[in-house]
N, C-alpha and C positions, 0 to 999 in steps of 0.2 A: 219689659217688652215695650217696644216703641211702635209708632205708627209708620207703616211703609207706604210712601206716596210716590211711586215712580212716575206716574202720569199726571199728577196734579198741577194745575196752573192757575187755580182760583183759590184764594184764601178769604174766608168769610169770618169776621170777628163779630160775634153777636153781643157779647157783654164785655165791659171793660175789665181787664186784669188789674190787680192791685200793683203789679210790677210791670212797667212798660217794656222792660227787656224781654219778657215772655212773649209779648205781642210781636216785637221785632224778630225774635227767633222764629216764630211761626211763619212770618212772611219770608224770612231769609231761607227757610227750608224749601220753599217752592222755587227759589232762585238757586237751584243746585247745579253742579257741573253736568253738562249734557242737556240742559233744558234748552229747547229750540223754540218753544212757543212763548208768547207774551204772557207774563204773570200779572194777574189782576188781584188786588187786595181791596176788599169791601168791608167797611166798618159800619155796623148798624148799632145805633144807640138811641134809647128812648129819652125824651126830654122830660124835665120836671119829675125825675124819679129819685128814689132814696140815695142812689149812688152819686148822682149829680149833686144833691144837697150835701152829702157827706164830704165829697171832694171840696166843695166850696167852703165848708166850715174848716176843714184842715188847712186850706189855702189861707183863709183869713187869720187863723191862729198863728200860722208861720209868719205871716206878714206883721202881725202885732208883736210877736216875740222878737223878730229881727229889728223892727223899729225901736223897740225898747233897748236892745243891745246897742244899736248905733247911737241912740240918744245918750246912753250912759257913757260911752267911750269918746264922744265928741265934746271937746272943750269949747266953751263960748268965748274965752279970752284969748285963744290962740296959743297958749303956752303948751309946751310938750310935757306930757305926764312924766313923772319921775321914773316910772316903770320903763319907759322907752330909753331914757338916758342911761339906765343901768345896763342895758344890753350892749352898749358901745364899748 
């Protein structure tokens, strides 16, 4: 059972979804065929909350992990690794 919103033109997002695609879908639903009014999307988010701290930790972990990978696959001497020559 879905939500029927034939006259909605305001979307209020109170809390962050873990999947940004869900937020985009909620906003796009208000931009439905036949909509004649301007659609307004409002995002309300508290600062210094657990969600913000959690997202910052995840971002930092990803950055550290990606930096480690780049450091491992980058050669200082400019030689091409044997793995790449085997692909030719």
